A tleap script that builds the chain and sets N, CA, C and O, in Angstrom:
source leaprc.protein.ff14SB
mol = sequence {
  NMET ARG THR PHE ASN ALA VAL ILE GLU ARG
  ASP PRO GLU SER GLY LEU TYR ILE GLY ARG
  VAL PRO GLY TRP ARG GLY ALA HIE SER LEU
  GLY THR SER LEU ASP GLU LEU GLU ARG ASN
  LEU ARG ASP MET LEU GLU MET LEU LEU GLU
  GLU GLY GLU PRO THR LEU GLU SER GLU PHE
  VAL GLY VAL GLN THR ILE ARG VAL CTHR
}
set mol.1.N position { -13.888 -8.654 8.843 }
set mol.1.CA position { -12.436 -8.527 8.580 }
set mol.1.C position { -12.281 -8.343 7.078 }
set mol.1.O position { -12.790 -9.138 6.287 }
set mol.2.N position { -11.602 -7.329 6.709 }
set mol.2.CA position { -11.296 -7.000 5.280 }
set mol.2.C position { -9.815 -7.313 5.038 }
set mol.2.O position { -9.000 -7.219 5.956 }
set mol.3.N position { -9.479 -7.677 3.823 }
set mol.3.CA position { -8.098 -7.878 3.440 }
set mol.3.C position { -7.807 -7.043 2.192 }
set mol.3.O position { -8.611 -7.004 1.260 }
set mol.4.N position { -6.669 -6.386 2.183 }
set mol.4.CA position { -6.208 -5.596 1.109 }
set mol.4.C position { -4.755 -5.923 0.828 }
set mol.4.O position { -4.004 -6.197 1.763 }
set mol.5.N position { -4.338 -5.904 -0.412 }
set mol.5.CA position { -2.926 -6.062 -0.781 }
set mol.5.C position { -2.242 -4.733 -0.851 }
set mol.5.O position { -2.828 -3.754 -1.312 }
set mol.6.N position { -1.056 -4.678 -0.419 }
set mol.6.CA position { -0.250 -3.396 -0.491 }
set mol.6.C position { 1.013 -3.703 -1.276 }
set mol.6.O position { 1.608 -4.770 -1.122 }
set mol.7.N position { 1.418 -2.762 -2.118 }
set mol.7.CA position { 2.669 -2.782 -2.800 }
set mol.7.C position { 3.644 -1.946 -1.925 }
set mol.7.O position { 3.333 -0.804 -1.589 }
set mol.8.N position { 4.805 -2.501 -1.561 }
set mol.8.CA position { 5.766 -1.834 -0.734 }
set mol.8.C position { 7.030 -1.613 -1.436 }
set mol.8.O position { 7.564 -2.527 -2.064 }
set mol.9.N position { 7.523 -0.455 -1.359 }
set mol.9.CA position { 8.808 -0.030 -1.925 }
set mol.9.C position { 9.687 0.740 -0.889 }
set mol.9.O position { 9.190 1.280 0.098 }
set mol.10.N position { 10.946 0.757 -1.154 }
set mol.10.CA position { 11.852 1.529 -0.212 }
set mol.10.C position { 12.536 2.642 -1.007 }
set mol.10.O position { 13.155 2.375 -2.036 }
set mol.11.N position { 12.429 3.864 -0.546 }
set mol.11.CA position { 13.045 5.015 -1.157 }
set mol.11.C position { 14.604 4.898 -0.856 }
set mol.11.O position { 15.018 4.906 0.303 }
set mol.12.N position { 15.407 4.794 -1.907 }
set mol.12.CA position { 16.844 4.682 -1.647 }
set mol.12.C position { 17.496 5.916 -0.978 }
set mol.12.O position { 18.506 5.789 -0.286 }
set mol.13.N position { 16.914 7.089 -1.191 }
set mol.13.CA position { 17.522 8.338 -0.690 }
set mol.13.C position { 17.077 8.542 0.758 }
set mol.13.O position { 17.923 8.874 1.588 }
set mol.14.N position { 15.858 8.373 1.098 }
set mol.14.CA position { 15.397 8.623 2.506 }
set mol.14.C position { 15.439 7.391 3.309 }
set mol.14.O position { 15.466 7.489 4.536 }
set mol.15.N position { 15.446 6.216 2.723 }
set mol.15.CA position { 15.314 4.948 3.461 }
set mol.15.C position { 13.880 4.625 3.946 }
set mol.15.O position { 13.668 3.605 4.602 }
set mol.16.N position { 12.900 5.493 3.624 }
set mol.16.CA position { 11.572 5.274 4.035 }
set mol.16.C position { 10.929 4.147 3.254 }
set mol.16.O position { 11.231 3.980 2.072 }
set mol.17.N position { 10.082 3.391 3.852 }
set mol.17.CA position { 9.202 2.400 3.190 }
set mol.17.C position { 7.961 3.078 2.809 }
set mol.17.O position { 7.393 3.857 3.574 }
set mol.18.N position { 7.508 2.778 1.569 }
set mol.18.CA position { 6.283 3.412 0.998 }
set mol.18.C position { 5.317 2.284 0.643 }
set mol.18.O position { 5.646 1.364 -0.107 }
set mol.19.N position { 4.161 2.384 1.187 }
set mol.19.CA position { 3.142 1.330 0.867 }
set mol.19.C position { 1.903 1.988 0.213 }
set mol.19.O position { 1.492 3.091 0.575 }
set mol.20.N position { 1.339 1.271 -0.751 }
set mol.20.CA position { 0.159 1.788 -1.374 }
set mol.20.C position { -0.762 0.606 -1.713 }
set mol.20.O position { -0.277 -0.494 -1.978 }
set mol.21.N position { -2.023 0.813 -1.705 }
set mol.21.CA position { -3.003 -0.199 -2.085 }
set mol.21.C position { -3.366 0.075 -3.566 }
set mol.21.O position { -3.997 1.089 -3.864 }
set mol.22.N position { -2.972 -0.816 -4.483 }
set mol.22.CA position { -3.206 -0.550 -5.878 }
set mol.22.C position { -4.719 -0.360 -6.204 }
set mol.22.O position { -5.590 -1.085 -5.724 }
set mol.23.N position { -4.952 0.630 -7.025 }
set mol.23.CA position { -6.338 0.832 -7.441 }
set mol.23.C position { -7.169 1.676 -6.548 }
set mol.23.O position { -8.281 2.043 -6.926 }
set mol.24.N position { -6.679 2.018 -5.344 }
set mol.24.CA position { -7.431 2.847 -4.414 }
set mol.24.C position { -6.792 4.186 -4.236 }
set mol.24.O position { -5.842 4.308 -3.462 }
set mol.25.N position { -7.251 5.159 -4.889 }
set mol.25.CA position { -6.719 6.512 -4.872 }
set mol.25.C position { -6.606 7.026 -3.416 }
set mol.25.O position { -7.590 6.997 -2.677 }
set mol.26.N position { -5.409 7.496 -3.006 }
set mol.26.CA position { -5.287 8.065 -1.659 }
set mol.26.C position { -4.870 6.989 -0.646 }
set mol.26.O position { -4.537 7.327 0.489 }
set mol.27.N position { -4.879 5.758 -1.009 }
set mol.27.CA position { -4.531 4.695 -0.072 }
set mol.27.C position { -2.992 4.382 -0.043 }
set mol.27.O position { -2.523 3.384 -0.591 }
set mol.28.N position { -2.276 5.266 0.605 }
set mol.28.CA position { -0.834 5.101 0.747 }
set mol.28.C position { -0.313 5.650 2.022 }
set mol.28.O position { -0.966 6.476 2.660 }
set mol.29.N position { 0.818 5.226 2.404 }
set mol.29.CA position { 1.472 5.678 3.726 }
set mol.29.C position { 2.938 5.402 3.678 }
set mol.29.O position { 3.432 4.739 2.766 }
set mol.30.N position { 3.657 5.927 4.691 }
set mol.30.CA position { 5.087 5.832 4.854 }
set mol.30.C position { 5.509 5.251 6.196 }
set mol.30.O position { 4.728 5.305 7.145 }
set mol.31.N position { 6.643 4.731 6.308 }
set mol.31.CA position { 7.141 4.259 7.633 }
set mol.31.C position { 8.644 4.146 7.606 }
set mol.31.O position { 9.244 3.982 6.543 }
set mol.32.N position { 9.256 4.235 8.770 }
set mol.32.CA position { 10.700 4.132 8.841 }
set mol.32.C position { 11.113 2.625 8.955 }
set mol.32.O position { 12.280 2.272 8.786 }
set mol.33.N position { 10.123 1.775 9.242 }
set mol.33.CA position { 10.355 0.314 9.276 }
set mol.33.C position { 9.149 -0.354 8.741 }
set mol.33.O position { 8.080 0.246 8.630 }
set mol.34.N position { 9.324 -1.672 8.388 }
set mol.34.CA position { 8.187 -2.381 7.885 }
set mol.34.C position { 7.052 -2.492 8.864 }
set mol.34.O position { 5.884 -2.472 8.476 }
set mol.35.N position { 7.389 -2.611 10.157 }
set mol.35.CA position { 6.340 -2.714 11.182 }
set mol.35.C position { 5.656 -1.434 11.302 }
set mol.35.O position { 4.431 -1.428 11.432 }
set mol.36.N position { 6.349 -0.299 11.271 }
set mol.36.CA position { 5.693 1.038 11.329 }
set mol.36.C position { 4.806 1.262 10.082 }
set mol.36.O position { 3.693 1.782 10.150 }
set mol.37.N position { 5.371 0.842 8.961 }
set mol.37.CA position { 4.511 1.042 7.698 }
set mol.37.C position { 3.221 0.180 7.783 }
set mol.37.O position { 2.164 0.624 7.334 }
set mol.38.N position { 3.300 -1.041 8.353 }
set mol.38.CA position { 2.103 -1.884 8.417 }
set mol.38.C position { 1.091 -1.224 9.391 }
set mol.38.O position { -0.104 -1.210 9.096 }
set mol.39.N position { 1.516 -0.712 10.470 }
set mol.39.CA position { 0.586 0.061 11.390 }
set mol.39.C position { 0.004 1.330 10.711 }
set mol.39.O position { -1.172 1.651 10.881 }
set mol.40.N position { 0.824 2.013 9.968 }
set mol.40.CA position { 0.362 3.215 9.299 }
set mol.40.C position { -0.644 2.901 8.173 }
set mol.40.O position { -1.618 3.621 7.954 }
set mol.41.N position { -0.355 1.778 7.467 }
set mol.41.CA position { -1.330 1.404 6.405 }
set mol.41.C position { -2.652 0.971 7.022 }
set mol.41.O position { -3.717 1.349 6.533 }
set mol.42.N position { -2.595 0.200 8.065 }
set mol.42.CA position { -3.775 -0.284 8.763 }
set mol.42.C position { -4.613 0.892 9.230 }
set mol.42.O position { -5.824 0.898 9.012 }
set mol.43.N position { -3.990 1.917 9.883 }
set mol.43.CA position { -4.713 3.052 10.359 }
set mol.43.C position { -5.338 3.833 9.256 }
set mol.43.O position { -6.462 4.318 9.388 }
set mol.44.N position { -4.571 3.976 8.078 }
set mol.44.CA position { -5.034 4.760 6.998 }
set mol.44.C position { -6.281 3.999 6.367 }
set mol.44.O position { -7.288 4.623 6.034 }
set mol.45.N position { -6.175 2.713 6.229 }
set mol.45.CA position { -7.250 1.938 5.646 }
set mol.45.C position { -8.475 2.039 6.471 }
set mol.45.O position { -9.563 2.207 5.921 }
set mol.46.N position { -8.359 1.939 7.855 }
set mol.46.CA position { -9.517 2.019 8.681 }
set mol.46.C position { -10.114 3.374 8.579 }
set mol.46.O position { -11.340 3.480 8.583 }
set mol.47.N position { -9.310 4.470 8.483 }
set mol.47.CA position { -9.860 5.794 8.304 }
set mol.47.C position { -10.615 5.963 6.961 }
set mol.47.O position { -11.700 6.544 6.928 }
set mol.48.N position { -10.044 5.463 5.882 }
set mol.48.CA position { -10.722 5.577 4.625 }
set mol.48.C position { -12.018 4.721 4.555 }
set mol.48.O position { -12.993 5.099 3.905 }
set mol.49.N position { -11.992 3.552 5.252 }
set mol.49.CA position { -13.251 2.740 5.229 }
set mol.49.C position { -14.365 3.388 6.002 }
set mol.49.O position { -15.537 3.137 5.718 }
set mol.50.N position { -14.029 4.235 6.993 }
set mol.50.CA position { -15.061 4.980 7.737 }
set mol.50.C position { -15.814 5.978 6.845 }
set mol.50.O position { -16.929 6.394 7.157 }
set mol.51.N position { -15.172 6.352 5.722 }
set mol.51.CA position { -15.791 7.305 4.784 }
set mol.51.C position { -16.696 6.542 3.812 }
set mol.51.O position { -17.421 7.170 3.040 }
set mol.52.N position { -16.671 5.193 3.828 }
set mol.52.CA position { -17.534 4.452 2.913 }
set mol.52.C position { -16.759 3.425 2.171 }
set mol.52.O position { -15.535 3.339 2.275 }
set mol.53.N position { -17.484 2.639 1.414 }
set mol.53.CA position { -16.923 1.578 0.581 }
set mol.53.C position { -16.008 2.142 -0.478 }
set mol.53.O position { -16.400 3.121 -1.113 }
set mol.54.N position { -14.831 1.618 -0.724 }
set mol.54.CA position { -13.961 2.200 -1.807 }
set mol.54.C position { -14.424 1.842 -3.135 }
set mol.54.O position { -15.009 0.786 -3.377 }
set mol.55.N position { -14.133 2.804 -4.053 }
set mol.55.CA position { -14.339 2.525 -5.457 }
set mol.55.C position { -12.979 2.226 -6.053 }
set mol.55.O position { -12.228 3.173 -6.287 }
set mol.56.N position { -12.621 1.046 -6.305 }
set mol.56.CA position { -11.351 0.691 -6.763 }
set mol.56.C position { -11.212 0.952 -8.299 }
set mol.56.O position { -12.080 0.569 -9.083 }
set mol.57.N position { -10.129 1.593 -8.683 }
set mol.57.CA position { -9.829 1.927 -10.021 }
set mol.57.C position { -9.238 0.722 -10.857 }
set mol.57.O position { -9.306 0.697 -12.086 }
set mol.58.N position { -8.698 -0.199 -10.158 }
set mol.58.CA position { -8.139 -1.414 -10.752 }
set mol.58.C position { -7.996 -2.499 -9.648 }
set mol.58.O position { -8.160 -2.240 -8.456 }
set mol.59.N position { -7.699 -3.658 -10.094 }
set mol.59.CA position { -7.557 -4.821 -9.173 }
set mol.59.C position { -6.123 -5.391 -9.186 }
set mol.59.O position { -5.573 -5.691 -10.246 }
set mol.60.N position { -5.547 -5.529 -8.014 }
set mol.60.CA position { -4.247 -6.074 -7.858 }
set mol.60.C position { -4.240 -7.491 -8.314 }
set mol.60.O position { -5.087 -8.282 -7.900 }
set mol.61.N position { -3.241 -7.857 -9.216 }
set mol.61.CA position { -3.222 -9.196 -9.803 }
set mol.61.C position { -1.985 -9.928 -9.175 }
set mol.61.O position { -2.093 -11.051 -8.681 }
set mol.62.N position { -0.852 -9.261 -9.218 }
set mol.62.CA position { 0.336 -9.932 -8.751 }
set mol.62.C position { 1.620 -9.222 -9.171 }
set mol.62.O position { 1.589 -8.117 -9.714 }
set mol.63.N position { 2.718 -9.863 -8.916 }
set mol.63.CA position { 3.993 -9.328 -9.313 }
set mol.63.C position { 4.649 -10.367 -10.209 }
set mol.63.O position { 4.579 -11.565 -9.937 }
set mol.64.N position { 5.279 -9.911 -11.262 }
set mol.64.CA position { 5.951 -10.823 -12.254 }
set mol.64.C position { 7.380 -10.366 -12.364 }
set mol.64.O position { 7.667 -9.174 -12.472 }
set mol.65.N position { 8.287 -11.352 -12.335 }
set mol.65.CA position { 9.714 -11.096 -12.614 }
set mol.65.C position { 10.058 -11.261 -14.068 }
set mol.65.O position { 9.800 -12.301 -14.674 }
set mol.66.N position { 10.651 -10.209 -14.628 }
set mol.66.CA position { 11.033 -10.196 -16.062 }
set mol.66.C position { 12.494 -10.211 -16.130 }
set mol.66.O position { 13.131 -9.410 -15.446 }
set mol.67.N position { 13.102 -11.081 -16.922 }
set mol.67.CA position { 14.554 -11.127 -17.039 }
set mol.67.C position { 14.912 -10.592 -18.422 }
set mol.67.O position { 14.315 -11.001 -19.418 }
set mol.68.N position { 15.872 -9.690 -18.491 }
set mol.68.CA position { 16.398 -9.178 -19.763 }
set mol.68.C position { 17.872 -9.317 -19.785 }
set mol.68.O position { 18.507 -9.267 -18.732 }
set mol.69.N position { 18.468 -9.494 -20.973 }
set mol.69.CA position { 19.878 -9.602 -21.106 }
set mol.69.C position { 20.491 -8.427 -21.677 }
set mol.69.O position { 21.709 -8.388 -21.848 }
savepdb mol mol.pdb
quit
């Protein structure tokens, strides 16, 4: 079992959820709901892993909240 972090955003115009795995080129997908996006991301990751071990360009560290006045 492998675990990957995904960054998820929602496009305000289309309402679609967009997920991507930071540092892994081509590891992204869309969904109309969070559940659909999770399924699509899982399918995409399984497909990419069939091609071999990923070469990550960076490592996901986290999210930080910045306040400005």
